[in-house]
Each structure stands twice: as structure tokens, then as C-alpha cells.
N, CA and C atoms as an extended XYZ file, in Angstrom:
525
Properties=species:S:1:pos:R:3:atomname:S:1:resname:S:1:resid:I:1 pbc="F F F"
N        93.837       81.708       81.681 N   MET     1
C        94.710       82.196       82.733 CA  MET     1
C        95.574       83.324       82.189 C   MET     1
N        95.695       84.363       83.001 N   GLU     2
C        96.574       85.487       82.698 CA  GLU     2
C        97.659       85.540       83.763 C   GLU     2
N        98.735       86.292       83.484 N   LYS     3
C        99.840       86.428       84.436 CA  LYS     3
C        99.981       87.881       84.866 C   LYS     3
N       100.476       88.070       86.074 N   ALA     4
C       100.833       89.405       86.566 CA  ALA     4
C       102.039       89.236       87.480 C   ALA     4
N       102.947       90.213       87.428 N   VAL     5
C       104.139       90.171       88.274 CA  VAL     5
C       104.352       91.567       88.861 C   VAL     5
N       104.278       91.641       90.188 N   PHE     6
C       104.403       92.915       90.894 CA  PHE     6
C       105.475       92.833       91.967 C   PHE     6
N       106.200       93.922       92.137 N   GLY     7
C       107.144       94.064       93.235 CA  GLY     7
C       106.731       95.265       94.070 C   GLY     7
N       106.446       95.018       95.325 N   GLY     8
C       106.012       96.100       96.216 CA  GLY     8
C       106.575       95.910       97.599 C   GLY     8
N       107.877       95.720       97.686 N   GLY     9
C       108.510       95.460       98.977 CA  GLY     9
C       108.730       93.971       99.154 C   GLY     9
N       108.738       93.545      100.382 N   CYS    10
C       108.988       92.145      100.724 CA  CYS    10
C       107.957       91.222      100.075 C   CYS    10
N       108.430       90.180       99.408 N   PHE    11
C       107.503       89.279       98.738 CA  PHE    11
C       106.683       88.430       99.690 C   PHE    11
N       107.065       88.337      100.943 N   TRP    12
C       106.216       87.635      101.910 CA  TRP    12
C       104.890       88.365      102.048 C   TRP    12
N       104.954       89.688      102.030 N   CYS    13
C       103.738       90.508      102.165 CA  CYS    13
C       102.865       90.389      100.923 C   CYS    13
N       103.460       90.613       99.757 N   THR    14
C       102.653       90.616       98.538 CA  THR    14
C       102.081       89.225       98.248 C   THR    14
N       102.829       88.189       98.569 N   GLU    15
C       102.303       86.837       98.385 CA  GLU    15
C       101.064       86.640       99.246 C   GLU    15
N       101.119       87.034      100.508 N   ALA    16
C        99.983       86.864      101.421 CA  ALA    16
C        98.767       87.652      100.946 C   ALA    16
N        98.988       88.871      100.487 N   VAL    17
C        97.886       89.711      100.012 CA  VAL    17
C        97.209       89.070       98.806 C   VAL    17
N        97.973       88.707       97.793 N   PHE    18
C        97.375       88.213       96.564 CA  PHE    18
C        96.812       86.803       96.689 C   PHE    18
N        97.323       86.009       97.625 N   LYS    19
C        96.746       84.677       97.854 CA  LYS    19
C        95.334       84.771       98.402 C   LYS    19
N        94.977       85.917       98.980 N   SER    20
C        93.650       86.076       99.586 CA  SER    20
C        92.576       86.459       98.570 C   SER    20
N        92.953       86.720       97.321 N   LEU    21
C        92.009       87.226       96.332 CA  LEU    21
C        91.364       86.127       95.501 C   LEU    21
N        90.055       86.247       95.325 N   GLU    22
C        89.295       85.338       94.472 CA  GLU    22
C        89.790       85.462       93.036 C   GLU    22
N        89.963       84.339       92.385 N   GLY    23
C        90.400       84.345       90.995 CA  GLY    23
C        91.904       84.288       90.824 C   GLY    23
N        92.656       84.520       91.897 N   VAL    24
C        94.115       84.384       91.839 CA  VAL    24
C        94.415       82.934       92.196 C   VAL    24
N        94.886       82.187       91.226 N   LEU    25
C        95.001       80.743       91.383 CA  LEU    25
C        96.406       80.263       91.720 C   LEU    25
N        97.416       80.998       91.275 N   VAL    26
C        98.810       80.644       91.539 CA  VAL    26
C        99.515       81.897       92.033 C   VAL    26
N       100.259       81.771       93.126 N   VAL    27
C       101.041       82.887       93.656 CA  VAL    27
C       102.403       82.338       94.066 C   VAL    27
N       103.461       82.950       93.514 N   LYS    28
C       104.817       82.489       93.822 CA  LYS    28
C       105.719       83.688       94.104 C   LYS    28
N       106.492       83.631       95.178 N   PRO    29
C       107.491       84.674       95.408 CA  PRO    29
C       108.710       84.410       94.535 C   PRO    29
N       109.380       85.483       94.148 N   GLY    30
C       110.581       85.295       93.346 CA  GLY    30
C       111.299       86.598       93.068 C   GLY    30
N       112.079       86.583       91.998 N   TYR    31
C       112.953       87.700       91.662 CA  TYR    31
C       112.829       88.008       90.174 C   TYR    31
N       112.895       89.296       89.841 N   ALA    32
C       112.851       89.709       88.436 CA  ALA    32
C       113.522       91.071       88.299 C   ALA    32
N       113.933       91.359       87.066 N   GLY    33
C       114.431       92.686       86.744 CA  GLY    33
C       115.916       92.908       86.889 C   GLY    33
N       116.655       91.859       87.154 N   GLY    34
C       118.087       92.027       87.361 CA  GLY    34
C       118.931       91.418       86.265 C   GLY    34
N       120.227       91.368       86.518 N   HIS    35
C       121.184       90.892       85.525 CA  HIS    35
C       121.872       89.574       85.904 C   HIS    35
N       121.483       88.968       87.004 N   VAL    36
C       122.081       87.702       87.445 CA  VAL    36
C       121.094       86.564       87.177 C   VAL    36
N       121.567       85.523       86.498 N   SER    37
C       120.718       84.362       86.239 CA  SER    37
C       120.596       83.512       87.498 C   SER    37
N       119.387       83.043       87.752 N   HIS    38
C       119.097       82.148       88.872 CA  HIS    38
C       119.660       82.681       90.196 C   HIS    38
N       119.285       83.900       90.572 N   PRO    39
C       119.821       84.474       91.805 CA  PRO    39
C       119.283       83.777       93.046 C   PRO    39
N       120.038       83.857       94.109 N   THR    40
C       119.597       83.361       95.410 CA  THR    40
C       119.085       84.549       96.227 C   THR    40
N       118.395       84.234       97.298 N   TYR    41
C       117.890       85.285       98.182 CA  TYR    41
C       119.043       86.145       98.704 C   TYR    41
N       120.121       85.512       99.115 N   LEU    42
C       121.252       86.276       99.646 CA  LEU    42
C       121.864       87.192       98.594 C   LEU    42
N       121.918       86.741       97.354 N   GLN    43
C       122.427       87.598       96.284 CA  GLN    43
C       121.509       88.799       96.065 C   GLN    43
N       120.206       88.557       96.011 N   VAL    44
C       119.247       89.644       95.792 CA  VAL    44
C       119.266       90.600       96.980 C   VAL    44
N       119.335       90.060       98.190 N   ALA    45
C       119.350       90.894       99.399 CA  ALA    45
C       120.566       91.805       99.455 C   ALA    45
N       121.632       91.446       98.752 N   SER    46
C       122.833       92.287       98.739 CA  SER    46
C       122.594       93.590       97.976 C   SER    46
N       121.547       93.607       97.134 N   GLY    47
C       121.259       94.781       96.327 CA  GLY    47
C       122.128       94.904       95.092 C   GLY    47
N       122.939       93.894       94.808 N   LYS    48
C       123.897       93.982       93.701 CA  LYS    48
C       123.458       93.249       92.429 C   LYS    48
N       122.306       92.592       92.460 N   THR    49
C       121.875       91.820       91.295 CA  THR    49
C       120.952       92.605       90.365 C   THR    49
N       120.392       93.696       90.850 N   GLY    50
C       119.411       94.453       90.076 CA  GLY    50
C       118.008       93.885       90.157 C   GLY    50
N       117.852       92.721       90.784 N   HIS    51
C       116.531       92.097       90.903 CA  HIS    51
C       115.705       92.755       92.005 C   HIS    51
N       114.397       92.682       91.835 N   ALA    52
C       113.444       93.071       92.877 CA  ALA    52
C       112.790       91.803       93.402 C   ALA    52
N       112.409       91.829       94.673 N   GLU    53
C       111.558       90.765       95.197 CA  GLU    53
C       110.181       90.996       94.584 C   GLU    53
N       109.624       89.963       93.967 N   VAL    54
C       108.344       90.093       93.275 CA  VAL    54
C       107.412       88.947       93.619 C   VAL    54
N       106.162       89.159       93.260 N   THR    55
C       105.173       88.100       93.359 CA  THR    55
C       104.625       87.842       91.958 C   THR    55
N       104.716       86.598       91.546 N   TYR    56
C       104.203       86.135       90.265 CA  TYR    56
C       102.827       85.540       90.521 C   TYR    56
N       101.860       85.908       89.686 N   MET    57
C       100.506       85.384       89.844 CA  MET    57
C        99.959       84.874       88.530 C   MET    57
N        99.131       83.864       88.615 N   GLU    58
C        98.281       83.455       87.506 CA  GLU    58
C        96.866       83.621       88.010 C   GLU    58
N        96.039       84.281       87.181 N   TYR    59
C        94.686       84.581       87.630 CA  TYR    59
C        93.681       84.370       86.500 C   TYR    59
N        92.438       84.209       86.899 N   ASP    60
C        91.335       84.020       85.973 CA  ASP    60
C        90.696       85.383       85.733 C   ASP    60
N        90.855       85.957       84.533 N   PRO    61
C        90.312       87.286       84.271 CA  PRO    61
C        88.786       87.338       84.279 C   PRO    61
N        88.132       86.169       84.290 N   ASN    62
C        86.676       86.136       84.422 CA  ASN    62
C        86.239       86.312       85.875 C   ASN    62
N        87.197       86.177       86.810 N   LYS    63
C        86.879       86.315       88.231 CA  LYS    63
C        87.485       87.553       88.862 C   LYS    63
N        88.615       88.006       88.338 N   ILE    64
C        89.264       89.215       88.838 CA  ILE    64
C        89.991       89.883       87.665 C   ILE    64
N        89.866       91.178       87.596 N   SER    65
C        90.475       91.897       86.474 CA  SER    65
C        91.899       92.333       86.808 C   SER    65
N        92.653       92.624       85.768 N   TYR    66
C        94.002       93.163       85.956 CA  TYR    66
C        93.914       94.493       86.700 C   TYR    66
N        92.899       95.292       86.375 N   ARG    67
C        92.696       96.575       87.060 CA  ARG    67
C        92.482       96.346       88.564 C   ARG    67
N        91.715       95.338       88.933 N   ASP    68
C        91.520       95.019       90.354 CA  ASP    68
C        92.844       94.630       91.009 C   ASP    68
N        93.656       93.847       90.313 N   LEU    69
C        94.962       93.471       90.857 CA  LEU    69
C        95.830       94.708       91.067 C   LEU    69
N        95.810       95.626       90.101 N   LEU    70
C        96.564       96.871       90.243 CA  LEU    70
C        96.060       97.680       91.439 C   LEU    70
N        94.758       97.752       91.599 N   THR    71
C        94.175       98.510       92.703 CA  THR    71
C        94.630       97.961       94.050 C   THR    71
N        94.588       96.653       94.201 N   VAL    72
C        95.040       96.023       95.448 CA  VAL    72
C        96.542       96.228       95.624 C   VAL    72
N        97.303       96.066       94.562 N   PHE    73
C        98.753       96.265       94.619 CA  PHE    73
C        99.089       97.658       95.144 C   PHE    73
N        98.495       98.676       94.552 N   PHE    74
C        98.820      100.046       94.964 CA  PHE    74
C        98.294      100.381       96.355 C   PHE    74
N        97.238       99.729       96.781 N   ALA    75
C        96.698       99.981       98.120 CA  ALA    75
C        97.474       99.253       99.213 C   ALA    75
N        98.258       98.249       98.834 N   SER    76
C        98.930       97.422       99.845 CA  SER    76
C       100.412       97.751      100.027 C   SER    76
N       100.886       98.813       99.372 N   HIS    77
C       102.257       99.276       99.592 CA  HIS    77
C       102.318      100.762       99.274 C   HIS    77
N       103.452      101.377       99.538 N   ASP    78
C       103.617      102.809       99.275 CA  ASP    78
C       104.338      102.999       97.941 C   ASP    78
N       103.597      103.361       96.889 N   PRO    79
C       104.218      103.524       95.577 CA  PRO    79
C       104.940      104.860       95.398 C   PRO    79
N       105.032      105.645       96.473 N   THR    80
C       105.685      106.957       96.372 CA  THR    80
C       107.038      107.000       97.081 C   THR    80
N       107.474      105.871       97.603 N   THR    81
C       108.755      105.804       98.299 CA  THR    81
C       109.747      105.029       97.440 C   THR    81
N       110.836      105.668       97.078 N   LEU    82
C       111.821      105.047       96.200 CA  LEU    82
C       112.668      104.014       96.947 C   LEU    82
N       112.668      102.792       96.439 N   ASN    83
C       113.531      101.724       96.955 CA  ASN    83
C       113.379      101.480       98.450 C   ASN    83
N       112.147      101.542       98.909 N   ARG    84
C       111.913      101.308      100.338 CA  ARG    84
C       110.447      101.007      100.595 C   ARG    84
N       110.210      100.046      101.472 N   GLN    85
C       108.883       99.768      102.014 CA  GLN    85
C       109.078       99.508      103.491 C   GLN    85
N       108.631      100.450      104.317 N   GLY    86
C       108.832      100.320      105.755 CA  GLY    86
C       110.310      100.283      106.081 C   GLY    86
N       110.719       99.275      106.842 N   ASN    87
C       112.131       99.133      107.216 CA  ASN    87
C       112.964       98.438      106.147 C   ASN    87
N       112.314       97.909      105.118 N   ASP    88
C       113.024       97.222      104.038 CA  ASP    88
C       113.542       98.267      103.058 C   ASP    88
N       114.875       98.359      102.946 N   LYS    89
C       115.497       99.374      102.094 CA  LYS    89
C       116.371       98.728      101.036 C   LYS    89
N       116.377       99.325       99.854 N   GLY    90
C       117.218       98.857       98.762 CA  GLY    90
C       116.406       98.675       97.495 C   GLY    90
N       117.094       98.647       96.380 N   SER    91
C       116.408       98.529       95.089 CA  SER    91
C       115.651       97.208       94.956 C   SER    91
N       116.011       96.215       95.736 N   GLN    92
C       115.298       94.936       95.695 CA  GLN    92
C       113.886       95.061       96.262 C   GLN    92
N       113.584       96.179       96.928 N   TYR    93
C       112.249       96.419       97.485 CA  TYR    93
C       111.502       97.505       96.720 C   TYR    93
N       111.966       97.833       95.523 N   ARG    94
C       111.346       98.909       94.756 CA  ARG    94
C       109.915       98.556       94.347 C   ARG    94
N       109.156       99.597       94.068 N   SER    95
C       107.802       99.442       93.541 CA  SER    95
C       107.910       99.297       92.033 C   SER    95
N       107.500       98.135       91.520 N   VAL    96
C       107.675       97.844       90.099 CA  VAL    96
C       106.576       96.914       89.604 C   VAL    96
N       106.171       97.151       88.381 N   ILE    97
C       105.241       96.258       87.688 CA  ILE    97
C       105.983       95.717       86.476 C   ILE    97
N       106.036       94.398       86.377 N   PHE    98
C       106.628       93.744       85.217 CA  PHE    98
C       105.486       93.287       84.318 C   PHE    98
N       105.313       93.962       83.190 N   PHE    99
C       104.206       93.623       82.308 CA  PHE    99
C       104.575       92.455       81.406 C   PHE    99
N       103.547       91.684       81.028 N   THR   100
C       103.764       90.519       80.170 CA  THR   100
C       103.053       90.659       78.831 C   THR   100
N       102.217       91.698       78.684 N   THR   101
C       101.519       91.951       77.419 CA  THR   101
C       101.479       93.464       77.170 C   THR   101
N       101.284       93.874       75.922 N   PRO   102
C       101.139       95.309       75.638 CA  PRO   102
C        99.946       95.929       76.367 C   PRO   102
N        98.845       95.188       76.506 N   ASP   103
C        97.673       95.711       77.220 CA  ASP   103
C        97.998       95.988       78.686 C   ASP   103
N        98.741       95.086       79.315 N   GLU   104
C        99.157       95.314       80.702 CA  GLU   104
C       100.026       96.561       80.803 C   GLU   104
N       100.933       96.728       79.845 N   GLU   105
C       101.806       97.895       79.870 CA  GLU   105
C       100.990       99.187       79.821 C   GLU   105
N       100.015       99.237       78.930 N   VAL   106
C        99.183      100.432       78.787 CA  VAL   106
C        98.350      100.662       80.053 C   VAL   106
N        97.689       99.621       80.531 N   GLU   107
C        96.821       99.780       81.702 CA  GLU   107
C        97.614      100.142       82.952 C   GLU   107
N        98.728       99.484       83.172 N   ALA   108
C        99.555       99.796       84.346 CA  ALA   108
C       100.134      101.208       84.232 C   ALA   108
N       100.548      101.597       83.030 N   GLY   109
C       101.077      102.946       82.820 CA  GLY   109
C       100.048      104.014       83.139 C   GLY   109
N        98.823      103.787       82.716 N   ARG   110
C        97.736      104.732       83.032 CA  ARG   110
C        97.518      104.818       84.541 C   ARG   110
N        97.520      103.677       85.186 N   TYR   111
C        97.256      103.647       86.638 CA  TYR   111
C        98.362      104.395       87.386 C   TYR   111
N        99.598      104.159       87.023 N   ILE   112
C       100.727      104.837       87.679 CA  ILE   112
C       100.572      106.350       87.565 C   ILE   112
N       100.140      106.827       86.401 N   LYS   113
C        99.968      108.267       86.189 CA  LYS   113
C        98.868      108.862       87.075 C   LYS   113
N        97.949      108.033       87.562 N   GLU   114
C        96.865      108.500       88.426 CA  GLU   114
C        97.325      108.734       89.870 C   GLU   114
N        98.517      108.278       90.217 N   ILE   115
C        98.998      108.354       91.602 CA  ILE   115
C       100.013      109.489       91.723 C   ILE   115
N        99.645      110.553       92.436 N   PRO   116
C       100.593      111.659       92.611 CA  PRO   116
C       101.868      111.194       93.314 C   PRO   116
N       103.002      111.529       92.732 N   GLY   117
C       104.285      111.195       93.347 CA  GLY   117
C       104.725      109.756       93.198 C   GLY   117
N       104.043      108.985       92.370 N   ALA   118
C       104.401      107.567       92.212 CA  ALA   118
C       105.809      107.415       91.632 C   ALA   118
N       106.568      106.503       92.207 N   VAL   119
C       107.900      106.162       91.697 CA  VAL   119
C       107.918      104.738       91.149 C   VAL   119
N       106.752      104.135       91.047 N   THR   120
C       106.631      102.774       90.527 CA  THR   120
C       107.134      102.732       89.097 C   THR   120
N       108.016      101.781       88.825 N   THR   121
C       108.522      101.623       87.464 CA  THR   121
C       107.721      100.555       86.740 C   THR   121
N       107.772      100.621       85.435 N   LEU   122
C       107.066       99.700       84.572 CA  LEU   122
C       108.105       99.097       83.634 C   LEU   122
N       108.266       97.772       83.719 N   GLU   123
C       109.310       97.101       82.952 CA  GLU   123
C       108.754       95.841       82.304 C   GLU   123
N       109.271       95.467       81.139 N   PRO   124
C       108.843       94.192       80.557 CA  PRO   124
C       109.409       93.037       81.388 C   PRO   124
N       108.623       91.997       81.558 N   LEU   125
C       109.124       90.813       82.263 CA  LEU   125
C       110.003       90.025       81.313 C   LEU   125
N       111.283       89.986       81.622 N   LYS   126
C       112.218       89.211       80.801 CA  LYS   126
C       112.359       87.802       81.351 C   LYS   126
N       112.449       87.707       82.675 N   GLN   127
C       112.625       86.399       83.309 CA  GLN   127
C       112.155       86.484       84.752 C   GLN   127
N       111.420       85.493       85.186 N   PHE   128
C       111.021       85.358       86.586 CA  PHE   128
C       111.781       84.173       87.157 C   PHE   128
N       112.426       84.393       88.302 N   TYR   129
C       113.129       83.323       89.003 CA  TYR   129
C       112.404       83.053       90.302 C   TYR   129
N       111.918       81.846       90.446 N   GLU   130
C       111.181       81.484       91.645 CA  GLU   130
C       112.108       81.477       92.856 C   GLU   130
N       111.604       82.005       93.968 N   ALA   131
C       112.382       82.042       95.211 CA  ALA   131
C       112.534       80.636       95.785 C   ALA   131
N       113.472       80.522       96.688 N   GLU   132
C       113.714       79.268       97.380 CA  GLU   132
C       112.446       78.813       98.110 C   GLU   132
N       112.331       77.499       98.288 N   ASN   133
C       111.115       76.919       98.878 CA  ASN   133
C       110.743       77.506      100.231 C   ASN   133
N       111.712       77.863      101.055 N   TYR   134
C       111.379       78.349      102.391 CA  TYR   134
C       110.682       79.707      102.365 C   TYR   134
N       110.677       80.394      101.214 N   HIS   135
C       109.950       81.657      101.092 CA  HIS   135
C       108.491       81.451      100.693 C   HIS   135
N       108.158       80.310      100.141 N   HIS   136
C       106.792       80.037       99.697 CA  HIS   136
C       105.867       79.887      100.891 C   HIS   136
N       104.694       80.493      100.792 N   ASP   137
C       103.687       80.419      101.865 CA  ASP   137
C       104.254       80.860      103.207 C   ASP   137
N       105.137       81.834      103.176 N   TYR   138
C       105.801       82.266      104.409 CA  TYR   138
C       104.789       82.698      105.464 C   TYR   138
N       103.845       83.528      105.087 N   TYR   139
C       102.860       84.004      106.067 CA  TYR   139
C       102.039       82.847      106.623 C   TYR   139
N       101.558       81.987      105.762 N   THR   140
C       100.749       80.842      106.193 CA  THR   140
C       101.512       79.968      107.183 C   THR   140
N       102.792       79.801      106.952 N   ASN   141
C       103.600       78.909      107.791 CA  ASN   141
C       104.234       79.576      109.009 C   ASN   141
N       104.149       80.916      109.098 N   HIS   142
C       104.817       81.630      110.198 CA  HIS   142
C       103.959       82.759      110.762 C   HIS   142
N       102.668       82.555      110.854 N   LYS   143
C       101.753       83.628      111.262 CA  LYS   143
C       102.114       84.276      112.590 C   LYS   143
N       102.717       83.537      113.481 N   SER   144
C       103.043       84.108      114.798 CA  SER   144
C       104.433       84.749      114.836 C   SER   144
N       105.168       84.715      113.742 N   ALA   145
C       106.476       85.370      113.696 CA  ALA   145
C       106.278       86.877      113.820 C   ALA   145
N       107.176       87.567      114.500 N   PRO   146
C       107.016       89.022      114.673 CA  PRO   146
C       106.825       89.786      113.361 C   PRO   146
N       107.569       89.443      112.318 N   TYR   147
C       107.415       90.149      111.042 CA  TYR   147
C       105.990       90.009      110.518 C   TYR   147
N       105.446       88.817      110.625 N   CYS   148
C       104.081       88.578      110.145 CA  CYS   148
C       103.067       89.367      110.969 C   CYS   148
N       103.232       89.338      112.280 N   GLU   149
C       102.289       90.042      113.146 CA  GLU   149
C       102.374       91.560      112.998 C   GLU   149
N       103.569       92.084      112.853 N   ILE   150
C       103.766       93.533      112.830 CA  ILE   150
C       103.600       94.132      111.433 C   ILE   150
N       104.051       93.433      110.404 N   ILE   151
C       104.065       93.984      109.047 CA  ILE   151
C       102.954       93.407      108.161 C   ILE   151
N       102.833       92.095      108.103 N   ILE   152
C       101.900       91.484      107.152 CA  ILE   152
C       100.457       91.580      107.634 C   ILE   152
N       100.200       91.313      108.913 N   ASN   153
C        98.823       91.367      109.404 CA  ASN   153
C        98.135       92.699      109.112 C   ASN   153
N        98.766       93.846      109.370 N   PRO   154
C        98.089       95.108      109.052 CA  PRO   154
C        97.785       95.273      107.557 C   PRO   154
N        98.673       94.789      106.699 N   LYS   155
C        98.416       94.860      105.254 CA  LYS   155
C        97.207       94.010      104.885 C   LYS   155
N        97.158       92.800      105.430 N   LEU   156
C        96.022       91.925      105.142 CA  LEU   156
C        94.720       92.508      105.678 C   LEU   156
N        94.760       93.077      106.865 N   GLU   157
C        93.556       93.694      107.441 CA  GLU   157
C        93.067       94.842      106.566 C   GLU   157
N        93.985       95.640      106.073 N   LYS   158
C        93.629       96.754      105.192 CA  LYS   158
C        92.962       96.229      103.920 C   LYS   158
N        93.555       95.225      103.306 N   VAL   159
C        92.992       94.648      102.089 CA  VAL   159
C        91.620       94.043      102.374 C   VAL   159
N        91.488       93.352      103.501 N   GLN   160
C        90.212       92.729      103.840 CA  GLN   160
C        89.113       93.767      104.041 C   GLN   160
N        89.445       94.903      104.606 N   LYS   161
C        88.453       95.966      104.816 CA  LYS   161
C        88.111       96.674      103.515 C   LYS   161
N        89.113       97.004      102.724 N   GLN   162
C        88.898       97.780      101.508 CA  GLN   162
C        88.361       96.978      100.338 C   GLN   162
N        88.678       95.698      100.285 N   PHE   163
C        88.376       94.915       99.089 CA  PHE   163
C        87.628       93.619       99.418 C   PHE   163
N        86.679       93.704      100.308 N   THR   164
C        85.924       92.530      100.756 CA  THR   164
C        85.371       91.720       99.589 C   THR   164
N        84.820       92.394       98.594 N   SER   165
C        84.189       91.681       97.481 CA  SER   165
C        85.190       90.938       96.600 C   SER   165
N        86.485       91.226       96.741 N   LEU   166
C        87.505       90.550       95.932 CA  LEU   166
C        88.124       89.343       96.652 C   LEU   166
N        87.740       89.137       97.896 N   LEU   167
C        88.369       88.087       98.696 CA  LEU   167
C        87.812       86.703       98.400 C   LEU   167
N        88.661       85.699       98.553 N   LYS   168
C        88.216       84.314       98.465 CA  LYS   168
C        87.202       84.082       99.581 C   LYS   168
N        86.251       83.249       99.317 N   ASP   169
C        85.210       82.894      100.287 CA  ASP   169
C        84.227       84.040      100.542 C   ASP   169
N        84.293       85.115       99.777 N   TYR   170
C        83.369       86.234       99.994 CA  TYR   170
C        81.918       85.786       99.829 C   TYR   170
N        81.655       84.981       98.794 N   GLY   171
C        80.298       84.522       98.538 CA  GLY   171
C        79.713       83.743       99.701 C   GLY   171
N        80.536       82.913      100.337 N   ARG   172
C        80.068       82.125      101.474 CA  ARG   172
C        79.853       83.014      102.697 C   ARG   172
N        80.720       84.027      102.890 N   LYS   173
C        80.581       84.925      104.032 CA  LYS   173
C        79.371       85.835      103.841 C   LYS   173
N        79.201       86.347      102.621 N   ALA   174
C        78.138       87.308      102.367 CA  ALA   174
C        76.784       86.632      102.239 C   ALA   174
N        76.771       85.412      101.758 N   GLY   175
C        75.493       84.752      101.460 CA  GLY   175
C        75.126       83.844      102.528 C   GLY   175
């Protein structure tokens, strides 16, 4: 098992996207990159903690590569907009990759350089704080909520169209 931690706007969106990928076995919303220990959602939402909303993943590198995760990450948010994704504004919604190994740092750094105008930052993961329980599986538990229908559904549809071969259950659908 390998780890990856990405921040690309609201963690409800990134959690839903990465949960759909084959080989991604654990997905948790949370916070990283700030100066407050054990922050709450309200603290992070204030923009005063330095934390970003992130998605923590554990994945099987024999089923999905780190490069594939990066590709989906960059395709599912706008890495050229500073501290904003759609209507979500503030440093807590910044585009950021928290690397956990030197290889991740090198590979993510190369990928960022391939994107014209990218503002995605690359930082070492010092600490991941898991979000409150009500944020876990938000999309799965609230599919009919307006945010899910308007914001998350289009992201998932895009990922499903662009990355069919990376999706869970692809083998059963294709075969």
C-alpha cells in the first residue's frame, strides 16, 4: 500500500472522485498543511489555520500508479486558479499535493511543470487530520443534495468519461 494526499478544492468532491478508482482502497477527507493541531471544519473554513481541505488515499500501486492518480487529480479540478475552485474561495481550497516520499515529490514536481499556469503547490506531508465523521462519504450519503448534483456530479461524469479504464468495476462492465 502507498499513500497520496491531494487538495483540489472541496474534499467532498475529491473524495467522491478517488473512491471511484480501481486500486484506491482507503479514501478519507481531512486537513493538512496548517499550523493548528487537530483543527475542526469551522476552524479550517475560517481560512486562519493554514490548512487545506485534502483527500488522503491508500492505494495499491500494482493496480493504479501514482502518475494515474496525479492525472485524475489534475483533470478533476482547476490547477491554475489560486485559492479557489468554483465558488469555494480561500487558501483552504488551494491546489496542493502533499508528498510522502522523495519519489512522489519528484514525480509530482515534474507533472506540475507540464501544466501551463499551474499554481499547485508541492509540500511535504507533516500531519494529516481526519475530518469529522459527517464529512466522510458525503457524496454517497447526499447524492440528491444541490451541491452534489451541481458540483460533484459533473466532476464524476468527467472522470468516468476520461478515465474509464481506471474505474472500479471496469472489468465487469467491459467484459
